[in-house]
N, C-alpha and C positions, 0 to 999 in steps of 0.2 A: 542178608541177601547173598553174600559170597559163599555161604555154607548151604544155600538152598532154602533157608528159612524165609518166612513171609513177614511183611510189614504188619504191625499190630492193627487189629480190627478197629479199635477206637479211632485211630488216626485216619484210616481209610474212610470210615463212615462219616467222620467230621468233614473230610474233604468233599465227599459226595454230597452231603447235606448242603454245604456252602455252594458247590458248583451247580447243582441242578436247579437252584433257585434263581440263577441268572437268566436274563430274558432270552438268550439264544437257546435255552433248553425248553422253552415253552412248547415247542412242537415235538419234542422228543430228544433223546440222548442215548448214547451207547456206552455201556460199561464194559471194559475189556479185562477179563481175568478176575472179576469180582462179581458176586460172591464165589468162594471156592468150597464152601461146605454149608450144611443146613443151618448151623448156628448163625453164620454170616447172612444167609438168605433171610432168616427170620428177623434179624436185626435190620437188614436193608429194608424189608417190608415195613417195619415200624418207622424208620427214618423217612421213607418215601411217603407213607401215609400222613405223617406229620406235616409234610410240605405239599400235600395234594397231588402226589404222583403215584405211579404204580409200575410194576414190571409186566409188560404185555407180550414180550417175545424174549426167548432165550435161544441163542444159536450155539449149537455144539459143533465145532469143526473137527471132523474125524480124520486123524492122520496116524499111521502106524508109528510105533515107538522108534523103530530103526530110522524112519524118515525124519522124525523130529530131532533125533540125536545128530544126524548128518546136517540138517539145516542149522541147528544151533551151534554146533562145534565149528562150523565153517565160517561163522561171522568174524569179521575183523573191523577194527576201527582205527582211524588215523590218530595217533597220539597227539599230533600238533593241532589239527583243525577239526577233528571229530567226524570226518566223512566216513560213511559205512560202506563195507564191501562184503563179499562172500567168496570164499576160495573157489567154489564151483559155479555158482549162479551169477555172480557179478564180481569177477576178479579184477584186480588192478592190472594195468599194462605191464608193470614191472613188479615181480613177486616181492611182497613185503614192503612196498613203497606206495605212497598215496599219489594218485594221478594229479590231484589239485595242487598240492604243496610240496610233494617229495618227502613228507614225514614218514616215520616208521609206522607200519600197521601192527597193531597188537590184538591179542585175543583177551577179552574181558575175563576177569576171574570167575564170573558166573556163567561163562560159556564153555567151560571145560567139562569133559564128559562126566566126571564123578559128580559134579554139582548138578548137571542136567539130569542125570539118572536119579539123584535124590529128589529133585523137583518132580520128576515123573512118578516116583514112588508115592510122594505126598499126594499128587493128583489122583492116582489110582485109589488110594485109601480114603481120601476125603471128598473128592469132587465127583466121583462116580455115583455115590448115593444122591448127590445133589441133582444129577440129571433125572433120576427117578422122581425126585421131589417136584421138579418143574414139569415133567411129563404128566404126572397126576393132575397138575393144575391146567394142563392143556396148552401151555405156552412154549414148550420145547420144540425146536426145529433142528434136525440134524442135517449137516452139510458135509459132503465129501471134500476134504481139504487137499487132495492131490490132483495135479494137473496144471494147466496154464494159469497164470495169475489172473488174467482177464476172465476166464471161465469160473474160477473159484469166486471171484468178486461178483459175478452174475448170480451164482448159486446163493451167496449170502444175501444179496439184494432181494432175490425172490423170497427167501426165507423170512426176511424182515417184513415183506409186504403181505405174505399169506396169512 
């Protein structure tokens, strides 16, 4: 993950199989960031079919690359207590220090620009064709991911209901 690589498909699919069979998933569930390519989508369909489930909506949140880089490189986490911050959108009161415990704020290794750009490159190469895959099945919904948090949440909620 620190180099921008992804977790093995077999591990993710096993976790999904186990999780979606739990009773709180009977009325539905959301997968965030999986599948990322057509091979994974086919494998996911197989796993879900085996447990009597299906993919009925796919939400693609559209955000420009420059915006994504700014959002992700600005994340900070307290080394002591794990509280999250963002240098622009949710800064701590004292730069570099946690408001809750006074611990040092750090940038995770996977939130540096080079790793983020590698992840975005992988996304462009592998995930973009996946959007066409789900669009052809009639389950893709696109949502603009820029704006106020509450408005983006409303857009996503609408896309899941339509």
